[in-house]
N, C-alpha and C positions, 0 to 999 in steps of 0.2 A: 373602210374607215376614213380615208381621205374624202370621200364623197359625203360621208355623214358629217364630218367637221365642217366642210364648206356649207352645208345646208343649216347646221344648228348654230354655228358661232354668231352669224348676224342677227339672230332672233332674240338674243338676250345678252345681258352684261354679266352673266355668270362666269366664274373662273373657267379658263379654257380646259383645264384638266377634267372638269366634270363631263364635258362632252365626250372625252375619251373613254371613260368608265361607262357612261351611259350607252354610247355607241356599242362598246364591247358586250354589254348586257343584252342589248337588243339583238345583236348578232348571235349571242349565245342561246337566247330563247328561240331564235329562228332555226338554228342548227339542231337543237335538242340533243336527243340520243341517236341522231342519224349518223354521227361520226364519232370515232373513238380512237384512243391510242392504247394498245395492249400494254399492261403494267403488271407483270407477273401473272397471277391467276385472275387479276381484276382488269377492268377497263377504266381509263380516264376519259370522262366526257367533258366537253367544255362549258359545264355549269359554273357560274361565279356568283358569289354573294358580296354585294357592294354597299358600303355605307358612305354617303357624302356628309361631311361635317363642316359647319360654318357657324359664326357667332349669331346670325339673325336671318330673317327672311330677306334682307337686302342682297344676299348672295345668290338668290334665285335657285335654290336647291331643287324645290318642287317644280319650278318651271323647266329646269334642265331635264328632269326626269319625264315630265309630261311630253316634251318635244319628241323623245324617243319612243315613249309608250303609245302615242297617238299614231305613229307610223306602224308599229307592231300591231296595233288594234285594227288598222285598215287592212293589213296583209294576213296576219295570223291571229285573230281574236281568240281562237281556242287555246293559244299558248299562254294566256293571261289568266292566272288562278284568281278566285275570289279573295277579297281582302281579309275577311274575317272567317275563321273556320275552326271547328273543334277537332280534336284528334280523330274522332270517329269519322267525321265528314271527310277530313283530309285522307284518311286510309281508304275510304270508299272512292274518292275522287282518283287517287293515284292508282288504285287497282284497275280502274278503267282507262286512265290517261296518266301515263307516268312521267311526262315532261311538261315543263311550263315555268312561269316566272310569277313570284309574288312581288307586288308593288305596295310598299307601305310608306306613306308620307311622313311619318314620325317613328323612328326606330325605338326611341326610348318609350314611346307609348306601347309599342308592341312588347318590350321587355316588361312593362308594368302588367300588361294583360296576361302574361305568362303566369303571374302569380295568382290569377283567379282560379277558382275550382274547376270551371268548365274547360280551362285550357290545360289542366294538369296532364302532363306527358307529352305535350306537343313539342317542347324544346328537345326532349330526348329522341323523339321521333325524327324530327328534322335533322338532328345531329347524326343519327344513324344512317339516314338516307343521302345526306350530302356526298358520301363516298361512293354512292351508286353500287351497292351489292347487286350481283346478278339476280337474286331472288330475296325478298324480304317477307317474312310471314308474320302476320299479326292477328291474334285472336281477340275478337271483340264479342263479349258475351258468349253465345254458343256458336258464332259464326267465324270461320277462318278466312282471312283475306290475304291474297298473294300479290305483292307488287314486284314487277319485273323491269329491271334496268331503269330505275328512276333517274331522272336528270332534272333537278330542281335548282332554279336560279332565284336570287333575291335582289331587289333594288330598292334602297330605302335612303332616308336622310335623318339628320338630327343635329341639334346644337351641341357644342362640346360640354356646356354645363349640365344640360339634361342627361347626356350620356354618361358622364362621370358620376352624376347623382344616382343613376339607376344601375350602374354596373356593379356586380357582385363577384367576390373572389371565386365562388364556385363556377360562375360562367367562363372565367379564364382558365382555372385549373381543370374544368370538366371538358374543355375543348370546343364549346359552342361558339364563343366568340372569335376563337382562333380560325374558324372557317371563313370569316369575313375579310375583305380587304378594306382599308380605311383611307379616305382622301380628305384631309382637313384643309381648309382655306382660311386665311386671316386677312388678306388684303385683296381689294378689287383693282383691276388694271384698266377697266373701261366702265363707262356709264351710258346707259340708253334711257332717255326720257320716254320715248314713244316707240315701242317694239314694232318693227315692220311685219307685214304679212309675209308668210312663208313664200319662198321662190317656188312656183308651181312646177316649173320644169325640173328643178333639182328634186323636188318631192316626188314626182312621178318616176324619175330615174332611180331614186332610192327604193321605192316600192317595187319597181320592176326587179331590181337587184336582189331584194330580200326574197321575192318569189323564186327567183332563180336559185338562190342559196338554200332555200327550204327543200329543194329537190336533191341536194347532194348527199350521198350515202357512201360509207365505207371506212376502211381502216387507215388511220394516219401513220405515216412512216417517217422516222428520223434518219434517213439515209445519210451517212457521212457527217452528221453533226453530234453524234453521241459523245465523242471526246470533248468537244466544246462545251456541251451541257455538263458533263461530269466535272470538268475544270471549274466551271462557274459554281456548280453545287458545292464542291469541296470548299471553295473560298467563302460562299455564303454561309455553310454551316459552321465554319471556323470562326466567322465573325461573332457567332453566339457566345463563344467561350470568352470573348473580351468584354461581354456585357455584364454589369453589376446585378442586373435584375433578370438573369438568364433563366431562372425557374419559371417566371411568368411568361418569358418570351419564347421558350422552347416550342410550345405548340404552334405559335405563329410562324416561327421561322420554318418548321417542318412544312406547314401547309403552303407557305410561300414558295418553297421549292417545287411543289406540285403546281401552284399557280403559273409558274414560268412555262410549264408545258401547256397548260390550258390556254394562256395568252398566245403562245406561239401557234397553236391550232387555229384560234380565231383570226389572228392577223394573216396567217397564211391563206386560209380559205377565203377570207374577206378580200384579199389582194387578187387573187387569180384562180380561185376554185381548186387549187392544188391540195392534195392530200400528203404531199412530200414537203417536210420543213427545210428551209434553206438556212444557211449561216446568218444571212441578213436578218431574217424574221426572227431567229432565235435571239439574236443581239437585241432587237427591238423589245422582245418579250422580257428578257432579263433586265434590261434597263428600266422598264416599268416596275418590275418587281423590287429592284434596288431602291427606287424612289418610294415605293409603298412600305418597304422594310424601314427606311429611315423615319417615316411618319409614325408607324406603330411603335417603334423603339422609343421615340420621344414621348408619345402619349403614355405608355406603360411605365416608363422611367421616371418621368417628371410630373405626370397629371393624375394617375390612377391612385385612389385611396380607398381603404375599406372601413374606415371609421370616421365619424363626423368631424373630429378635430383635425385629422389629416385632409379631409375634404375641404374644410374651411381655410386651412393653410394653403392648399394648392390654389383654390379659387382666388384668394387674396393676392397671392404671388402673381398669378396670371393677369389680374386686373392691373396691378402695378407694372408688370412687364409691358403689357399693351398700351399703357398710359404713363410713361415715364414722367416724373414730376407731378403726379396727381396730388391734389391737396387732400388732407385728412378728411374734411367734410364731404368731399365728393367720393372719396373711397368708402366712407361709411354708407353713403347713399347707394352706391352701386354694389355693395357687399351683401345686402339683405341680412345683415347681422345687427344685433344691438351693440352699443358701444362697449358694454361690459364683456361681450364675447369678441369683439374685434381686437381689443387691447392685448390679450394674451397671445393672440395670433401674431400681431406685429412684434411683440417682445421676442417671440420665438424666431421670427425671420430676421430681426436685428441681431439677435445673439448668434445666429448662423452666418451673419454677414451676407445674407441673401439680398437684403435691402439696407439702405442707409438713409439717414434723415439729412437733407441739405442744411448746411449751416445757416443760422440766422433766418430760418424759414420753417413753416409748418408743413412744407411739401415733402413728399417721399419719393425716392427714386430707386428703381430696380437696379441692383448691383450685378453685373455680369461677371461672374468669377473666371470664366474661360477667357474673356478678353480683357479682364482687369481694368474695367473702365465702367463709368456710370452711363 
């Protein structure tokens, strides 16, 4: 991972955290189902489903993804699944090759595609296969297909507005979206006008490393760190009880507990090829999960809505929060709402004291109740 970060970070002005999750996704697709952690009667494979979120193309979400995928394509092109696929074609593919990664440039577009007739059943199929059942049997017409030890990763991106517009309550309660980890970004820390060419020496070193990692096989062991994980997991799950939106969050928190194990596998093998997880690596994995947990908690508590009025309210609040002091006319322009639809939203926000109008001005400012200041 350190080698990947040093290679990817100079190539784009994307948020640094994007490289972390893209690098882990590439490592995941490289290892596939060659390594596993025993978990009761099941096996935990290091497959991860990742969504990068940012306001616009200025954050280089797709660029970050392409940097990693190009490396994977040069080393293991067979590990990259087709972008568009029907449930029948996916079943056929996985029956012959049960490991790989889907790469979608726009996650909200994929969620929209799931509503089409020819995609019916693919969300349920992916949901079932995420947990890697030892054998999955699916009957298609008169033919029975058997998928063994599936290990599917997903790497995708979207904007917050598109994501919140497409998300449905059933996706949350049904567990499909809870299988993803989400990394939003709101601010850039650097700007690159002319991206440099990749460092060839670092690129070749990464390719060689990935080829080496693709040969590693075996069972992962958590020798002498079980108590540390148990202590963290108890604290992690107890945190859910303090959340006001815990019904929607429960599935996400449960999956994040497993993600800590997946990340630990990836960090450890990526560091030194070892199948024995150390205390240091477990700390690294749980710290990443704690950060991702904070992100999804904020999204589900403050952003997600399931009717148009609540979606409008959250979008307006987000615009004001990101642009404190925004003038009414600019807010109207940025909201994509008619004035007759915007006014009731502002009345509600003012009544809640979520926003307030600056005295002697037509400007609006977001009111932060926690910090008790504008």
